[in-house]
Structure formats: C-alpha cells, structure tokens
C-alpha positions in Angstrom: 0.0 0.0 0.0 1.3 3.6 -0.7 2.5 5.7 2.2 0.4 8.4 3.6 2.9 11.1 2.3 2.6 9.6 -1.2 -1.3 9.8 -1.1 -1.2 13.3 0.1 1.2 14.4 -2.5 -0.9 12.9 -5.0 -4.0 14.6 -3.7 -2.3 17.8 -3.8 -1.3 17.2 -7.5 -5.2 17.1 -8.4 -5.7 20.1 -6.4 -6.8 22.3 -9.5 -9.3 19.6 -10.6 -10.9 19.4 -7.1 -11.4 23.1 -7.0 -12.8 23.1 -10.7 -15.3 20.5 -9.5 -16.3 22.5 -6.2 -16.8 25.6 -8.2 -19.1 24.0 -10.8 -21.0 22.6 -7.9 -21.2 25.8 -6.0 -22.4 27.8 -8.9 -25.0 25.2 -9.9 -26.4 24.8 -6.2 -29.7 22.8 -6.3 -31.8 21.6 -3.2 -33.4 18.3 -1.8 -34.0 15.5 -4.3 -34.0 17.9 -7.3 -30.3 17.8 -8.3 -30.6 17.1 -11.9 -27.4 19.2 -12.9 -25.4 17.9 -9.9 -26.3 14.4 -10.6 -25.3 14.8 -14.4 -21.9 16.4 -13.3 -21.0 13.9 -11.0 -22.1 11.0 -13.1 -19.8 12.3 -15.9 -16.8 12.8 -13.8 -17.0 9.4 -12.1 -17.7 7.7 -15.7 -14.5 9.5 -17.0 -12.6 8.0 -14.1 -13.6 4.7 -15.2 -16.5 4.0 -12.6 -20.1 2.8 -13.4 -22.1 5.0 -11.4 -25.3 3.4 -10.1 -28.5 5.1 -9.2 -29.7 4.7 -5.7 -33.1 5.9 -4.3 -34.6 9.1 -5.5 -31.4 11.2 -6.6 -28.5 9.3 -5.1 -25.3 7.6 -6.6 -23.0 4.9 -5.5 -20.0 3.5 -7.0 -17.5 0.9 -5.6 -13.6 1.0 -5.7 -11.4 -2.1 -5.3 -13.1 -5.5 -4.9 -10.2 -7.2 -6.6 -8.9 -8.5 -3.3 -10.8 -10.0 -0.8 -11.8 -8.1 2.4 -14.6 -6.1 4.0 -16.7 -3.1 2.9 -16.1 0.4 3.9 -18.4 3.4 2.9 -17.6 7.0 2.6 -20.5 9.6 2.3 -20.5 13.1 0.6 -23.8 15.1 0.6 -24.5 16.9 -2.6 -27.7 19.4 -1.7 -27.7 22.9 -1.0 -30.1 25.5 0.9 -33.0 27.8 -0.4 -30.9 30.6 0.6 -29.9 33.6 -1.9 -26.1 33.6 -1.7 -24.4 36.9 -0.6 -20.8 35.5 -0.3 -18.0 37.5 -2.0 -16.9 34.4 -4.3 -16.1 34.7 -7.9 -18.3 31.6 -8.7 -21.6 32.7 -6.9 -24.9 30.5 -7.4 -27.4 33.0 -8.7 -30.6 30.6 -8.7 -31.7 31.7 -5.2 -30.1 28.5 -3.7 -26.6 28.2 -2.1 -24.2 25.7 -0.8 -24.2 27.5 2.6 -23.4 24.2 4.6 -20.5 23.1 2.5 -22.1 20.1 0.7 -20.1 21.3 -2.6 -17.1 20.8 -0.8 -18.2 17.3 0.5 -18.9 16.2 -3.0 -15.9 17.6 -4.6 -13.8 15.8 -2.0 -15.6 12.5 -2.7 -15.0 12.8 -6.2 -11.2 13.6 -5.4 -11.2 10.3 -3.1 -12.7 8.6 -6.1 -9.9 9.7 -8.2 -7.4 8.6 -5.6 -9.0 5.2 -5.0 -9.0 4.6 -8.7 -5.3 5.1 -8.9 -4.6 2.6 -6.3 -7.4 0.2 -6.8 -5.2 -3.0 -7.0 -4.2 -2.1 -3.5 -7.3 -2.1 -1.8 -7.9 -4.9 0.4 -11.6 -5.3 0.1 -14.0 -2.6 -1.3 -14.6 1.1 -0.8 -18.3 2.2 -1.6 -18.8 6.0 -2.2 -22.0 7.3 -1.2 -23.2 10.5 -3.2 -26.2 11.6 -1.1 -29.0 14.0 -1.7 -31.4 15.7 0.6 -29.3 15.7 3.8 -30.7 19.3 4.8 -34.3 18.0 4.9 -33.2 14.7 6.9 -34.6 12.6 4.1 -31.7 11.4 1.7 -29.8 9.1 3.9 -32.8 6.9 4.9 -34.0 6.9 1.1 -30.8 5.6 0.1 -30.7 3.0 2.9 -34.2 1.9 1.9 -32.8 1.7 -1.7 -30.2 -0.7 -0.5 -27.1 1.4 -0.4 -25.7 -0.5 2.7 -25.9 -3.9 0.8 -24.6 -5.4 -2.4 -22.2 -5.6 -1.1 -22.9 -5.3 2.6 -21.2 -2.4 4.3 -19.2 -3.0 7.5 -18.2 0.5 8.5 -18.8 4.3 7.4 -17.4 7.5 7.5 -18.3 11.1 6.8 -16.6 14.5 6.7 -18.1 17.7 7.3 -16.4 20.9 6.6 -16.8 23.7 9.2 -16.2 27.2 8.7 -14.9 29.7 11.5 -13.2 27.1 13.5 -10.0 28.5 15.5 -7.8 25.7 13.7 -5.6 25.9 10.5 -7.5 24.9 7.4 -7.3 21.1 7.0 -7.2 20.3 10.7 -9.4 17.3 11.3 -11.3 16.4 14.6 -12.7 12.8 15.0 -15.6 12.3 17.2 -15.3 10.0 20.0 -17.4 7.0 20.7 -21.0 8.0 21.4 -23.4 10.5 20.2 -22.0 13.4 18.3 -25.1 15.1 16.7 -28.8 15.2 18.2 -31.7 13.6 16.8 -34.0 16.2 15.2 -37.7 16.1 15.0 -40.1 18.6 13.1 -43.5 19.0 14.2 -47.0 20.9 13.4 -49.5 21.7 16.0 -53.0 22.5 14.7 -55.8 24.2 16.8 -59.3 24.0 15.7 -61.4 26.4 17.5 -64.7 28.4 16.5 -64.4 31.7 14.9 -66.5 34.8 15.8 -66.6 38.5 16.2 -63.8 39.8 18.4 -66.6 41.7 20.7 -68.4 38.5 21.4 -65.8 35.8 22.4 -68.5 34.0 24.2 -70.0 33.0 20.7 -66.9 31.2 19.7 -64.0 29.2 20.9 -60.7 31.2 20.7 -57.9 29.2 19.4 -55.4 31.9 19.9 -55.9 31.5 23.6 -55.4 27.9 23.4 -52.3 28.1 21.5 -50.8 30.6 24.1 -51.4 27.9 26.8 -49.9 25.1 24.7 -46.8 27.2 24.0 -46.4 27.9 27.7 -47.1 24.5 28.8 -44.7 22.7 26.4 -41.8 24.6 27.9 -42.7 23.0 31.3 -41.6 19.6 29.8 -37.8 20.6 29.8 -38.4 22.9 32.9 -40.0 20.3 35.1 -40.2 16.9 33.4 -36.7 16.4 32.5 -33.6 16.2 34.8 -30.5 18.5 35.1 -28.7 15.9 32.8 -31.3 15.6 30.1 -30.2 17.6 27.4 -33.1 18.6 25.0 -34.4 22.0 23.3 -38.1 22.1 22.2 -38.7 25.4 20.0 -41.9 27.0 18.7 -40.6 28.5 15.5 -43.9 29.6 13.7 -47.6 30.7 14.8 -50.0 31.5 12.3 -53.4 33.0 12.8 -56.3 35.4 11.9 -56.4 38.1 9.4 -58.1 40.8 11.1 -57.7 42.5 14.4 -61.5 42.3 15.3 -62.0 38.6 14.4 -61.3 35.6 16.4 -60.1 33.1 13.9 -61.2 29.5 13.5 -57.6 27.9 13.5 -54.2 28.4 14.8 -51.2 26.7 13.1 -47.8 26.5 14.9 -44.7 24.5 13.8 -41.1 23.9 15.7 -38.5 21.4 16.2 -37.0 19.3 19.0 -33.3 18.3 19.5 -32.3 15.4 21.7 -29.2 13.5 22.5 -31.0 10.6 23.9 -33.5 8.1 21.9 -35.6 7.7 25.2 -35.6 11.3 26.0 -36.9 12.0 22.3 -39.8 9.4 22.6 -40.7 10.8 26.1 -41.0 14.4 24.8 -43.0 13.6 21.8 -45.4 11.3 23.8 -45.7 14.3 26.4 -46.3 16.9 23.6 -49.3 14.9 22.5 -50.7 14.6 26.1 -50.4 18.4 26.8 -51.7 19.4 23.2 -54.7 17.2 23.2 -55.7 17.7 26.9 -55.4 21.8 26.7 -57.3 21.7 23.6 -60.1 19.7 25.3 -59.8 21.8 28.5 -60.7 25.0 26.5 -63.1 23.3 24.3 -61.0 23.1 21.0 -59.8 20.4 19.0 -55.9 20.4 19.2 -53.3 17.9 17.9 -49.7 17.4 17.2 -48.5 16.3 13.7 -45.0 14.8 13.9 -42.9 15.3 10.5 -39.7 14.6 9.2 -36.5 14.1 11.3 -33.5 11.9 12.0 -32.3 9.7 15.0 -29.0 10.7 17.1 -25.7 10.2 15.3 -23.9 7.2 16.9 -19.9 7.1 16.7 -18.4 3.8 17.2 -15.6 3.8 19.7 -13.3 1.2 18.1 -13.7 3.0 14.5 -13.1 6.3 16.3 -9.7 5.2 17.8 -8.6 3.8 14.6 -9.5 6.8 12.7 -7.4 9.2 14.9 -4.4 6.9 14.1 -5.0 7.1 10.5 -5.6 10.8 10.6 -2.4 11.4 12.5 -0.5 9.2 9.8 -1.5 11.3 7.1 -1.9 14.8 8.6 0.4 14.8 11.3 -0.4 15.0 15.2 -0.7 18.9 14.8 -3.9 18.6 12.5 -5.6 15.6 13.7 -7.2 15.2 17.3 -10.1 13.3 18.7 -13.1 15.2 20.3 -11.7 14.0 23.7 -8.2 15.3 23.3 -9.6 19.0 22.3 -11.9 18.8 25.3 -9.0 17.9 27.5 -6.9 20.7 25.8 -9.7 23.3 26.5 -10.2 22.4 30.3 -13.2 20.3 29.5 -15.2 23.2 28.0 -15.6 22.3 24.3 -19.5 22.5 23.4 -21.2 19.6 21.8 -22.4 19.6 18.5 -26.0 21.0 18.3 -26.5 20.6 14.5 -28.2 17.3 13.5 -27.0 15.1 10.6 -29.0 12.5 8.8 -25.9 10.2 8.5 -27.4 9.2 11.8 -29.3 6.8 10.1 -26.4 5.1 8.6 -24.9 5.1 12.1 -27.8 3.2 13.3 -27.1 0.4 11.0 -23.2 0.3 10.9 -20.3 1.1 12.8 -19.7 4.8 12.0 -17.6 7.9 12.5 -18.2 11.6 12.0 -15.3 13.8 11.3 -15.2 17.6 11.4 -12.8 19.4 9.0 -11.8 22.8 9.7 -12.3 24.9 6.4 -11.8 28.5 7.2 -9.9 30.2 10.0 -11.4 33.5 11.3 -8.0 35.3 11.0 -8.3 34.6 7.5 -11.6 36.3 6.9 -13.8 33.2 7.4 -16.1 34.8 9.7 -19.6 33.6 9.0 -21.2 30.3 10.2 -22.7 27.4 8.3 -26.2 28.3 6.6 -25.4 32.0 6.7 -25.7 33.8 3.3 -22.1 35.0 3.4 -20.3 32.0 4.6 -17.2 31.1 2.7 -15.1 27.7 2.8 -11.2 27.6 2.2 -10.5 25.5 -0.8 -7.0 24.7 0.6 -8.8 21.7 2.5 -10.1 19.9 -0.6 -6.9 17.8 -1.3 -6.3 17.0 2.4 -10.1 16.1 2.6 -10.1 13.9 -0.5 -6.9 12.3 0.8 -8.5 11.6 4.4 -11.4 9.7 2.6 -9.4 7.4 0.7 -6.7 6.8 3.1 -9.0 6.3 6.1 -11.0 3.9 4.0 -7.9 1.9 2.6 -6.2 1.6 6.1 -9.4 0.4 7.8 -9.7 -2.3 5.3 -5.9 -3.2 5.4 -6.3 -3.5 9.2 -9.6 -5.5 9.2 -8.9 -8.3 6.5 
C-alpha cells in the first residue's frame, strides 16, 4: 500500500481539478432531491474515471472501488444538496438561482470525487471494497434514509462508514480534522406541526366562539414545562416553536391556529418521552378549552452514534496522514480546552447510517476567522477555504484503505 505521504502528495497534484469541481457544484446549487445538474456532473466525472455510477433511491449515486482483493466493505459518504438561501458571499463563482451551498456540501461532493480519483489510481491495493455514497437531501433529513431503503448498505454489505463535514470559522488551521469519540456526536432532530381548531366569531363576542389563539398561548407555555419540570438536569433537550399563524383581522377571532417547531435531543428515550408528552399536553389543553388540538410529527433523524473502536482507529490514520498537529479526537480537544468544548448541536442525517453500521463523523476545519472566514454554516455570506479539498480527499481515501487493510 502507498504511504500516507505519497497519497497526500498525489491529492495535492490533483488540487486544480478538485477546485474546478467544487466551483461548478457551488455555482449550480440545487436542493433536496432536485439535483439534476449536480447528478449529471457527478455521473460524468465518475464515468470519466472509469467507474460505473449506479442510481440509488430518488437522487443518490453509488460507485465501488476495489473488490479485486478479498476483504470487508468501507463506505464513505458525501452529501450533494444545498439550501434555499440566496447567496451573498463574496466569491467569483456565486450561485445565482436563489440557492446556495451554505453548509459546504459542494466541498463534500468535490472531496468525494477527489477520493474516487485517488482510489481508482490505487484500486489494486485496496484490501476489500470502498463504497462511495453520493447523497441528496441531507438538509431535509430524508436523503440517507431514502438511500438506505434503496439498498445502499447492501450489495455488497457495508461493514463500517465514515462522513466528513467541513466547518467554517473554527479556530484551527485549514485542514485540521477532529474525529468524534465513541457515542453521540449529533442530536436527533424532529419537526412537528400543531393545529388548533376553534370556532371563529366577532372579536366583540368571544362567548359565541372558541378562541384558538388563547388555546395556542396555553400550549406554548405548557410545552416549555416539559424541559423545566419533567426532565432532569442531565437531560439535554430543546423544544422550539418557530412559527405561529392565526387570523387575518384584528377584530375577528379566527377558526384555527397553526404552529410549527423542532425538537433536538441526544438520547432516543428522551426523544420518545418528549414526543409522547407533547401529544398529552396539546390534546388535553385543547379539550380543556373546548377546542380540538393535535400534534403532527414530521420528518427528522435519530442521534448520530459514533463507534468507539472505529474512532480510535480513525484518529491513528488521521495522524499518519496529516500529522499530530492537525488531527485530534474530540476528547483530546476537550482536555486541551479544560473540559469546556461544546457539543455539536446541528443534526445530521448520516445518523441513519450510524444506526445500521459502525460509523464515524469527522469535522474538517475549512476557514479560520483570522483569514476572513467569519460567517457560520447556513449564513448567506459563509465561505469555505478550498485549501482543504486535497487533504480532505486524501483523508476519505486513506482512512478507508487503512481500515480495510487492518480489518481483513
């Protein structure tokens, strides 16, 4: 097998191609499962490398590298979708269609294409198979599950999996990678709607109707009591009401109120408990005030579980290829910071993969504030440092090959 230094050098030799791929994807941002231009571009690049891309689910693609030597199967994932945010970032290649890669998925896709190039160059050296998962619809928490339902973890069956997420504004040199330790690294996310059906009437005659606005106000207040009085100090959770829609006139009591919000939890039992208590509270408050109130649970994703053994291996591989100054475990960073590093609060639908096979999540520093990368993920002015494309591609490929080598 090639050395880590050789692979990193090869990746840097392809850097111009990686940047071109990233800039095309950035300028042609697409959302959800509607990725026609993105898919055509990725398919074309993979085919030109000698792969045979296979469609998976509504808008996913997979290819495999290796398979010439017996061994296990290691999956590497890159998500492809953008956000419905008009771009305001000062770049030479902006998206002008009202959509933007404000979370860096263009970087992920470009790095996974980069890994595909490196893996194809070293295909005879792979001890087993590397499966590349080009995923849609991460931002709406639907793409990973859709691809799993379509068989992405089978044929051949996946033994372990890895994802990378670029992070803007981290106080580390570009290309620094942090590996999550064993356990939960990203919370579960659940979206919900609450509908309150009352009885509309004139605002001067509230006795003639059932006021859903009053009912909604009681529900909003009561839901916060779940966190304040029904969860322990150690139970980390957030329940947020983000929208409230009711009425069209100041002197009319409306028929209905519609609300929506989200829940974030780090524990599946707490997640289930909160959803159950929400239903109890909403239904019973509605009944107490003569209205019909109900919760409608929508899309979401579970907690992202990191495998402890895979995490330990991955940190070693990262330090081999990047050096000890650019590769850390979350535990090492926490110790260096005096135990004060915060948990990740953004959810990630790679969690569905992590519930099926041993998995690991990596964070890749892609823009230091001192270099002008000052805006966070999902901001219309966020930018990412393209300097990380080559090492990120090498990390994808090297980690997969090293794990397969050690787990024959």
